C-alpha positions in Angstrom: 176.4 187.1 82.5 176.4 184.5 79.7 179.6 182.5 79.5 180.9 179.6 77.5 182.7 176.5 78.8 185.9 178.5 78.7 184.3 181.1 81.0 184.0 183.7 78.2 181.1 186.0 77.7 179.2 185.7 74.4 180.8 188.9 73.3 184.3 187.6 74.0 183.4 184.3 72.3 182.2 186.2 69.2 185.3 188.4 69.1 187.6 185.4 69.5 185.8 183.5 66.6 186.1 186.6 64.5 189.8 187.0 65.1 190.4 183.3 64.4 188.5 183.6 61.1 190.5 186.6 60.0 193.8 185.0 61.0 192.9 181.9 58.9 192.0 184.1 55.9 195.3 186.0 56.3 197.3 182.8 56.5 195.6 181.5 53.3 196.6 184.6 51.3 200.1 184.7 52.8 200.6 181.0 51.8 199.3 181.9 48.3 201.9 184.6 47.9 204.6 182.4 49.4 203.8 179.6 47.0 203.1 181.6 43.8 205.6 184.4 44.1 208.2 183.6 46.7 210.5 186.4 45.6 207.8 189.0 46.5 207.0 187.2 49.7 210.6 187.5 50.9 210.3 191.3 50.5 207.4 191.5 53.0 208.3 193.3 56.3 207.8 191.5 59.6 205.3 193.6 61.5 204.0 192.8 65.0 202.1 189.9 63.6 204.9 188.7 61.3 205.0 188.9 57.4 201.6 187.2 57.0 199.4 190.4 57.3 201.5 192.5 54.8 201.6 189.5 52.4 197.8 189.0 52.6 197.2 192.8 52.2 199.5 193.0 49.2 197.7 190.0 47.5 194.3 191.5 48.1 195.5 194.9 46.8 197.0 193.4 43.7 193.7 191.6 43.0 191.7 194.7 43.6 193.9 196.8 41.3 193.5 194.3 38.6 189.8 194.0 39.0 189.4 197.8 38.8 191.5 198.1 35.6 194.4 199.8 37.3 197.8 199.3 35.7 200.5 197.3 37.4 202.5 200.5 37.6 200.0 201.9 40.2 200.7 198.9 42.5 204.5 199.3 41.9 204.4 202.9 43.0 202.4 202.0 46.1 205.0 199.4 47.2 208.0 201.6 46.3 206.6 204.4 48.5 206.0 201.9 51.4 209.4 200.1 51.1 211.8 202.5 49.4 214.8 200.5 50.7 213.7 197.1 49.3 215.2 197.4 45.8 212.3 196.7 43.5 214.1 196.3 40.1 212.0 193.3 39.1 208.8 194.4 40.9 206.7 194.9 37.7 207.4 191.4 36.4 206.7 189.9 39.9 203.3 191.7 40.1 202.5 190.7 36.5 203.2 187.1 37.4 201.1 187.4 40.6 198.1 188.8 38.7 198.3 185.8 36.4 198.4 183.4 39.3 195.6 185.0 41.2 193.3 184.7 38.2 193.3 180.9 38.6 193.3 180.9 42.4 190.4 179.4 44.4 190.9 182.0 47.2 187.6 183.9 47.6 189.3 187.1 48.5 190.9 187.5 45.1 187.7 187.1 43.0 187.0 190.4 41.3 183.7 191.1 43.1 185.3 190.5 46.5 188.8 191.9 46.1 188.2 195.6 46.8 186.4 194.8 50.1 189.0 192.3 51.2 191.7 194.8 50.4 190.0 197.4 52.6 189.7 194.9 55.5 193.3 193.6 55.3 194.8 197.1 54.9 192.9 198.2 57.9 194.2 195.2 59.9 197.7 196.0 58.8 197.3 199.6 59.8 196.1 198.7 63.3 198.9 196.3 63.8 201.4 199.1 63.1 199.5 201.5 65.3 199.7 199.0 68.2 203.3 198.0 67.6 204.9 201.3 66.6 202.4 204.0 67.6 200.0 206.3 65.8 202.6 208.4 63.9 204.1 205.3 62.3 200.6 204.1 61.3 199.8 207.5 59.7 203.0 207.4 57.7 202.1 204.0 56.5 198.6 205.2 55.5 200.1 208.1 53.5 202.5 205.8 51.6 199.9 203.1 51.0 197.6 205.6 49.4 193.9 205.9 49.3 193.5 204.2 52.7 190.4 204.9 54.7 190.3 203.2 58.1 187.2 201.1 59.0 185.1 202.2 61.9 186.7 201.6 65.3 183.7 200.0 67.0 184.1 196.2 67.4 181.0 194.4 66.2 180.6 192.5 69.5 180.4 195.9 71.3 178.0 197.6 68.9 174.9 196.9 71.0 176.4 198.7 74.0 175.1 202.0 72.5 171.6 200.7 73.3 172.7 199.8 76.8 172.9 196.1 75.9 175.6 193.4 75.7 175.9 190.7 73.1 174.1 187.6 74.4 172.2 184.6 73.1 168.5 184.7 72.6 168.0 182.4 75.5 170.1 184.6 77.8 168.1 187.7 76.6 164.8 186.0 77.6 166.3 185.1 81.0 165.8 188.8 81.9 162.1 188.7 81.2 159.3 187.9 83.8 158.9 184.3 84.7 155.9 183.3 82.5 157.4 184.6 79.3 160.9 183.4 80.2 159.8 179.9 81.1 157.7 179.6 77.9 160.5 180.9 75.7 163.1 178.6 77.3 160.8 175.6 76.9 160.3 176.3 73.2 164.0 177.0 72.6 164.9 173.7 74.3 162.4 171.6 72.4 164.1 169.0 70.2 162.1 170.1 67.2 163.4 173.6 67.7 167.0 172.6 68.0 166.7 170.3 65.0 165.2 173.1 62.9 167.9 175.5 64.0 170.6 173.0 63.3 169.3 172.6 59.7 169.0 176.3 59.2 172.6 176.9 60.5 173.9 174.0 58.4 172.2 175.5 55.3 173.8 178.9 55.8 177.1 177.7 57.2 178.4 176.4 53.9 178.1 179.9 52.5 179.8 181.7 55.5 183.2 180.4 54.6 184.0 178.9 58.1 183.4 182.3 59.7 182.5 181.1 63.2 181.3 184.4 64.4 178.8 184.7 61.5 177.7 181.1 62.2 177.0 182.2 65.8 174.8 185.1 64.5 173.0 182.7 62.1 172.2 180.4 65.0 170.7 183.2 67.1 168.7 184.5 64.2 167.5 180.9 63.5 166.3 180.6 67.1 164.5 183.9 66.9 162.9 183.0 63.6 161.8 179.6 64.9 160.4 181.0 68.1 158.3 183.5 66.1 157.1 180.7 63.8 156.0 178.7 66.8 154.3 181.8 68.3 152.4 182.6 65.1 151.2 179.0 64.7 150.0 178.7 68.3 148.4 182.2 68.1 146.3 181.1 65.2 144.7 178.2 67.1 144.8 179.4 70.7 142.0 180.9 72.8 141.9 184.6 73.5 143.8 184.3 76.9 146.4 182.2 75.1 146.7 184.7 72.3 147.1 187.5 74.8 149.9 185.6 76.6 151.6 184.7 73.3 151.5 188.3 72.1 154.0 189.1 74.9 156.7 187.0 73.1 156.8 189.0 69.9 158.0 192.3 71.2 160.9 190.6 73.0 161.9 188.8 69.8 161.8 192.0 67.8 163.7 193.9 70.5 166.5 191.2 70.4 166.7 191.5 66.7 166.8 195.3 66.7 169.1 196.1 69.6 171.4 193.0 69.6 171.7 191.2 66.3 171.1 194.1 63.8 173.7 196.5 65.4 176.2 193.7 65.4 175.6 192.9 61.7 175.8 196.7 60.9 179.2 197.0 62.6 180.7 194.2 60.5 183.2 195.0 57.8 181.8 195.1 54.2 183.4 191.7 53.6 181.5 190.1 56.5 178.2 191.8 55.6 178.5 190.5 52.0 179.0 186.9 53.4 176.1 187.4 55.7 173.7 188.6 53.0 174.9 185.9 50.5 174.1 183.2 53.0 170.6 184.4 53.9 168.5 184.3 50.8 168.1 181.3 48.5 168.6 183.6 45.4 171.9 184.9 46.8 173.1 181.4 47.7 172.3 180.3 44.2 174.1 183.3 42.7 177.2 182.4 44.8 177.1 178.8 43.5 176.9 179.9 39.9 179.7 182.5 40.3 182.0 179.9 41.8 181.1 177.3 39.2 181.6 179.8 36.3 185.0 181.2 37.4 186.2 177.7 38.2 185.6 176.5 34.7 187.4 179.5 33.0 190.7 178.5 31.3 194.1 179.8 32.4 195.1 182.6 30.1 198.8 183.0 30.6 200.8 186.1 31.8 200.5 187.9 28.4 196.8 188.4 29.0 197.6 190.5 32.1 200.3 192.7 30.6 199.3 196.4 30.4 199.4 198.3 27.2 199.3 195.4 24.8 196.9 192.8 23.4 197.4 189.1 23.9 197.6 186.7 21.0 194.2 185.3 21.7 192.6 188.8 21.7 194.4 189.8 18.5 193.1 186.6 16.8 189.6 187.3 18.0 189.7 190.9 16.7 190.9 189.7 13.3 188.1 187.0 13.1 185.5 189.6 14.2 186.6 192.0 11.5 185.9 189.4 8.9 182.4 189.0 10.4 181.9 192.8 10.6 181.8 192.8 14.4 183.5 195.7 16.2 182.3 195.0 19.8 182.5 191.8 21.8 183.0 190.6 25.4 185.1 188.1 27.3 186.7 187.4 30.7 190.1 188.3 32.0 190.5 186.1 35.1 187.3 186.8 37.1 186.8 190.2 35.6 184.4 190.8 32.6 186.0 192.6 29.7 184.4 194.6 26.8 186.4 195.0 23.6 185.5 197.8 21.1 187.3 198.8 17.9 187.1 202.5 17.2 186.2 203.4 13.6 186.7 207.1 13.2 188.8 210.0 14.5 185.8 211.4 16.3 185.2 208.0 18.0 188.9 207.8 18.9 188.8 211.2 20.6 185.6 210.2 22.5 187.2 206.9 23.6 190.2 208.8 25.0 188.0 211.2 26.8 185.6 208.7 28.3 185.8 208.6 32.1 183.9 205.4 32.7 181.2 207.2 34.6 177.8 205.4 34.9 176.0 208.6 34.0 177.4 208.7 30.5 175.4 207.5 27.6 178.2 205.6 26.0 177.8 201.8 26.6 174.6 199.9 25.8 174.1 196.3 27.1 171.6 194.1 25.3 170.7 190.6 26.6 167.7 189.5 24.5 165.9 189.4 27.9 164.6 192.9 27.8 161.0 191.8 28.1 161.6 191.0 31.7 160.6 193.7 34.2 163.3 196.1 35.0 165.1 199.3 33.8 165.7 200.1 30.2 168.3 198.3 28.2 170.7 201.2 28.3 172.8 200.4 31.3 173.7 204.1 31.8 170.4 205.3 30.4 168.7 208.6 30.5 169.6 211.7 28.5 173.0 213.1 28.9 173.2 216.1 31.2 175.2 219.3 30.5 178.1 217.5 32.2 177.5 214.3 30.4 179.9 212.7 28.0 179.4 212.5 24.2 180.1 209.5 22.1 179.3 208.9 18.4 176.2 206.9 17.7 175.5 204.0 18.1 178.0 204.0 21.0 179.5 200.8 22.4 176.9 198.1 22.1 177.6 194.9 24.1 175.6 191.8 23.3 175.0 189.0 25.8 173.3 186.0 24.2 170.4 184.6 26.4 171.0 181.1 25.3 174.8 180.8 25.9 175.9 179.7 29.3 179.2 181.6 29.0 177.4 184.9 28.3 175.0 184.4 31.2 177.9 183.6 33.5 179.8 186.7 32.4 176.6 188.8 32.8 176.2 187.4 36.4 179.8 188.4 37.2 179.1 191.9 35.6 176.1 192.4 37.9 178.0 191.3 41.0 181.0 193.4 40.2 179.1 196.5 39.0 181.8 197.4 36.4 183.7 196.0 33.5 187.1 196.4 32.0 186.5 198.3 28.7 189.4 198.1 26.2 189.3 200.3 23.1 191.2 198.9 20.1 192.2 200.6 16.9 193.5 199.3 13.6 197.2 199.5 12.6 198.5 200.2 9.1 199.8 196.7 8.8 196.2 195.3 9.2 196.6 194.4 12.8 195.3 196.0 16.0 196.7 197.8 19.0 195.3 198.7 22.4 194.2 202.4 22.4 193.1 202.6 26.0 191.7 200.7 29.0 189.1 202.2 31.3 186.9 200.9 34.1 183.3 201.2 32.9 181.1 201.5 36.0 177.4 200.5 36.3 174.6 202.0 38.4 173.8 199.7 41.3 170.2 199.3 40.2 171.2 198.4 36.7 173.7 195.9 38.0 171.1 194.2 40.2 168.7 194.0 37.3 171.3 192.2 35.1 172.2 190.0 38.0 168.6 188.9 38.4 168.2 188.4 34.6 171.3 186.2 34.4 170.1 184.1 37.4 166.7 183.5 35.9 168.1 182.7 32.5 170.7 180.3 34.0 168.0 178.5 35.9 166.1 177.9 32.7 169.1 177.0 30.6 171.3 175.1 33.0 169.0 174.3 36.0 171.8 173.6 38.5 175.1 175.3 39.2 176.8 171.9 39.1 176.0 171.6 35.3 177.3 175.1 34.4 180.9 174.1 33.6 179.5 171.3 31.2 177.2 173.8 29.5 179.9 176.4 29.0 182.3 173.7 27.6 179.7 172.2 25.3 178.8 175.6 23.9 182.5 176.6 23.4 183.5 173.3 21.7 180.3 172.4 20.0 180.8 168.8 21.2 179.6 166.5 23.8 182.9 165.0 25.0 183.8 163.6 28.4 185.9 166.6 29.4 184.4 167.7 32.7 186.9 167.3 35.6 189.6 166.1 33.3 191.9 167.1 30.4 191.6 164.3 27.9 192.9 163.8 24.4 191.1 165.3 21.4 188.9 162.3 20.7 187.4 162.4 24.2 189.0 159.0 25.1 191.3 158.8 28.1 195.0 158.4 27.4 196.0 154.8 26.8 194.0 152.0 25.3 191.1 151.6 27.8 187.6 150.9 26.6 184.5 149.7 28.5 184.9 146.0 29.2 182.9 143.3 31.0 183.6 142.6 34.6 186.3 140.0 35.3 186.7 137.8 38.3 185.8 139.7 41.4 184.1 138.3 44.4 183.9 134.5 44.4 180.6 133.1 43.4 179.7 131.7 46.8 180.6 134.9 48.6 178.8 137.0 46.0 175.6 135.0 46.4 175.7 135.4 50.2 176.4 139.1 49.9 173.6 139.7 47.4 171.2 137.7 49.6 172.1 139.8 52.6 171.7 143.1 50.6 168.3 141.9 49.2 167.1 141.4 52.7 168.5 144.8 53.8 166.5 146.4 51.0 163.3 144.6 51.8 160.7 147.2 52.9 159.3 144.5 55.3 162.6 144.4 57.2 162.8 146.4 60.4 165.5 149.0 60.8 167.4 146.7 63.1 167.2 143.8 60.7 168.3 146.1 57.7 171.3 147.3 59.7 172.3 143.7 60.6 172.0 142.4 57.0 173.9 145.4 55.5 176.5 145.3 58.1 177.2 141.6 57.6 177.4 142.0 53.9 179.9 144.9 54.1 181.9 143.0 56.7 182.2 140.0 54.5 183.4 142.0 51.5 185.9 144.0 53.6 187.4 140.8 55.1 187.7 139.2 51.7 189.3 142.3 50.2 192.0 142.3 52.9 192.6 138.5 52.6 192.9 138.8 48.8 195.3 141.6 49.1 197.6 139.6 51.4 197.3 136.5 49.2 198.2 138.5 46.0 201.1 140.1 47.9 202.9 136.8 48.3 202.1 135.1 45.0 202.5 136.4 41.4 202.0 140.2 41.2 198.4 141.2 40.2 197.8 144.5 38.5 195.0 147.0 39.1 192.0 147.0 36.8 189.6 149.8 35.8 186.0 150.0 34.8 183.6 152.7 33.6 180.3 152.5 35.4 177.3 154.3 33.9 175.0 156.0 36.4 171.4 156.3 35.5 168.8 158.9 36.4 167.1 160.0 38.6 169.6 162.1 40.5 172.5 160.8 38.4 174.8 163.5 39.6 174.2 162.7 43.3 174.4 158.9 42.7 177.6 159.4 40.8 179.0 161.2 43.9 177.8 158.3 46.1 179.7 155.8 43.8 182.8 157.9 44.1 182.7 158.1 47.9 182.0 154.4 48.3 184.8 153.5 45.8 187.3 155.5 47.8 186.2 153.9 51.0 186.9 150.5 49.3 190.5 151.5 48.3 189.6 152.5 44.7 190.2 155.8 42.9 187.7 157.5 40.5 187.4 160.0 37.7 184.0 161.4 36.9 183.1 161.6 33.2 180.2 164.0 32.5 178.6 164.9 29.3 175.1 165.7 28.1 175.3 163.1 25.3 176.5 160.2 27.4 175.3 161.3 30.9 177.1 160.6 34.1 179.7 157.9 34.1 182.4 157.1 36.7 185.8 155.6 35.8 186.8 153.4 38.8 190.4 152.2 39.3 191.3 149.5 41.8 192.1 145.8 42.3 189.4 143.4 40.9 188.0 142.4 44.3 187.7 146.0 45.5 186.1 147.2 42.3 183.6 144.4 42.3 182.8 145.0 45.9 182.2 148.7 45.1 179.8 147.8 42.4 177.8 145.4 44.6 177.6 147.8 47.6 176.8 150.8 45.4 173.9 149.0 43.7 172.3 148.5 47.1 173.0 151.9 48.6 171.8 153.7 45.5 168.3 152.1 46.0 168.3 152.8 49.7 169.3 156.4 49.0 166.6 157.1 46.4 163.9 155.4 48.5 165.0 157.2 51.6 165.1 160.6 50.0 161.6 160.2 48.7 160.4 159.0 52.2 162.2 161.8 54.0 160.8 164.4 51.6 157.2 163.3 52.3 157.7 163.2 56.1 160.0 166.1 56.9 160.1 168.8 54.1 158.5 172.1 54.9 155.7 173.1 52.5 157.6 176.2 51.4 160.8 174.3 50.5 161.6 173.0 47.0 161.3 169.2 47.0 164.3 168.6 44.8 166.5 170.9 46.9 165.5 169.0 50.0 166.1 165.6 48.5 169.6 166.6 47.2 170.6 167.9 50.6 169.2 164.8 52.3 171.2 162.6 49.9 174.5 164.3 50.8 173.8 163.7 54.5 173.0 160.1 53.9 176.1 159.6 51.7 178.3 161.2 54.3 177.1 158.9 57.1 177.0 155.7 55.1 180.5 156.3 53.6 181.9 156.8 57.1 180.5 153.4 58.1 182.0 151.7 55.1 185.4 153.3 56.1 185.0 152.1 59.7 184.2 148.6 58.5 187.3 148.6 56.3 189.4 149.8 59.3 188.1 147.0 61.5 188.9 144.4 58.8 192.5 145.7 58.7 192.8 145.5 62.5 191.4 142.0 62.5 193.8 140.9 59.7 196.7 142.2 61.8 195.7 139.9 64.7 194.8 136.8 62.8 198.1 136.3 60.8 200.4 133.3 61.6 202.9 136.1 62.2 200.7 138.9 63.4 200.5 141.7 60.9 202.7 140.1 58.2 202.2 138.2 55.0 204.5 135.3 54.2 206.9 137.7 52.4 207.3 139.7 55.6 205.2 142.7 54.7 202.5 144.0 57.1 198.9 144.5 56.2 199.3 148.3 56.1 202.3 148.1 53.8 200.6 145.8 51.4 197.5 148.0 51.2 199.7 151.1 50.9 201.6 149.6 47.9 198.3 148.6 46.2 197.0 152.2 46.7 200.1 153.5 45.0 199.7 151.1 42.1 196.1 152.2 41.7 197.1 155.9 41.6 199.8 155.1 39.1 197.3 153.5 36.7 194.9 156.4 37.1 197.7 158.9 36.4 198.8 157.0 33.4 195.3 157.0 32.0 194.6 160.7 32.8 197.9 162.6 32.9 196.1 165.9 33.5 193.0 166.1 35.7 191.0 169.3 36.3 190.4 170.4 39.9 187.2 169.0 41.5 184.6 171.5 42.6 183.2 171.7 46.0 179.6 170.5 46.4 177.1 173.0 47.7 173.4 172.5 48.2 170.5 174.8 49.2 168.1 172.3 50.9 167.6 171.7 54.6 167.6 167.9 54.6 171.2 167.3 55.3 170.7 166.7 59.0 167.9 164.3 58.4 170.0 162.5 55.8 172.7 162.0 58.4 170.2 160.6 60.9 168.7 158.2 58.3 172.3 157.3 57.3 172.7 156.0 60.8 169.6 153.9 60.5 171.2 152.3 57.4 174.2 151.4 59.5 176.6 149.1 57.8 178.5 148.1 60.9 181.6 149.4 62.6 181.9 152.2 65.1 179.8 155.3 64.9 181.5 158.5 63.7 181.1 162.0 64.9 178.6 163.6 62.6 180.3 167.0 63.0 183.4 166.1 61.1 184.9 168.0 58.3 183.0 166.2 55.5 179.7 167.0 57.1 179.6 170.6 56.2 177.4 172.2 53.6 180.5 172.5 51.3 181.8 169.0 50.5 184.5 167.7 48.3 182.9 166.2 45.2 183.4 162.5 44.8 
């Protein structure tokens, strides 16, 4: 029987990883409720697992109700039935506030296209906790009060393959049951370093999209081993002799059997949430869609509580309706949190009656979506197409016509959400005698699955042509909405696009002393020389970094005991190629050198990075960045030629390689800085103290606070940074090559938190 180091079977390990993942997700949502709506959190009952599970289930249900255009009152009644003794006088306002907070949350479970599945999973978990703690009758009473609850299947995914007489095992353990020739051959291929390296890259590629679900990562690893073994068998079969081909043919049925009786039943038994994560990580198009969805929803503005109040129109919607009336427009679309919204002003008594009667059914010929992309293959432009049946719903011509512009990033992002969610919130408006508007009715307008998939593909194709990379989507949306090219990505700056205060670009001041600078540049030039061996390059680069780190510490201690020295700041322009990636490198290196950064992105001015720090640290950052940038670009091109698979996009491979290289090199800069601090502690006349009695750590901590204070004064409001995601398979090779570009200091475990496929952008 296959066991882990903890003497657990593979099935037990899988189950434990799955429980750990679910508990982490529950804790995340419980903390979200605790922080955003503490009054509601206090009302949560303590079940067998504490208040966390009820809190998480309530959060997911509130998000699902909002995404499906259910009024807050529906959620109020649900909770009142469940906890009649709680006293919910202010519950409607609490839930309204929570809906508003969830709209701007980064939690995956509350995004509109995930919320319903997460609600089902967490409700089921809550139900089972009650059944275990209080018995079946109590669980059934809970289900009746909760309303609309359907338990998920009882079969645990790790036990799904038992119906085929199998147990959940690794591919290697599965082959261990085979006759010796086949078993030995499979084990040799699976243990080959090239196989393990390819599998590591494949798992790393998918892992960033699996949201730290360890059990799904385990499945991805086994599938990668199976895929790699089949690739090897196919390649050898093509060049082998007849006896070799006959022998290799015995491998294929075993691989297929493992996939069909072990992996596939396990995947099929997962919850809808887990199956969506699994599918979204598997295909490049799905991974790209996930990146665009995250980038689009992250850049949407906060709308305020009034936008989520049932039965009324927000000030912004009323203003838009008035402006559209002047232009003769009766139908438009927008976003309400992460849910697409269609607005339509009824124009006659007949249309008003039809709007009140409309059920939102996808079979009705009521709504017509037009994208300007109808030449692409796919279904007709009528989302709900086809003639109405005898039971179909009537609506006056020309119906509700929704226009999505094919050249607007916002429209394409909203269309992508629409295709992923498979419905929209349709709000019918009518004019009032005083010249204003009021909300007539809200309905959930559903799409057919095939139509939704068609619009999803169209949106992805159009975004690829218009934007090119999910990382640029926020900028494209902002540019289109403002009509300007201001430096507003990742920050909230004044109206003229200039940071608060009086800063402007300025020449460099006194940084590294001339003698030291000449020595450092000479060492870096030698490190960059193609004729230098890897060992020589490591030595030169390590020495240069060590000299700068030591000088920075000494300068900090000197300035700490003389006249106070203030931080400086400098805007550094980053040139193509790969300006976005090299801007990230600059940010990571600057932070390792005790600086802080703000990224300024715009199409007109390109990528620029505003660096804050003390003069010696800023100067050292510039010098080191100039060298590492060249090494990174050259290394990416070399790695792409040597290691990229023919079927993989060259740019995607290079980008992923760069992030691996950046991660490893930055860690070594950090290690060198740490060594310099330790050495400074031991070389003081009074160990660890400057002449004014402060230790090295205290001096550096004070300087860090001064740097942060200057940054905050310059940028009082900063937008939240987005997590970096990439689709190439070169990350592992980038880490390896980053080790070859060692800058001195101790090696760092490459499996640390910043080495995942989702990284915090510099």
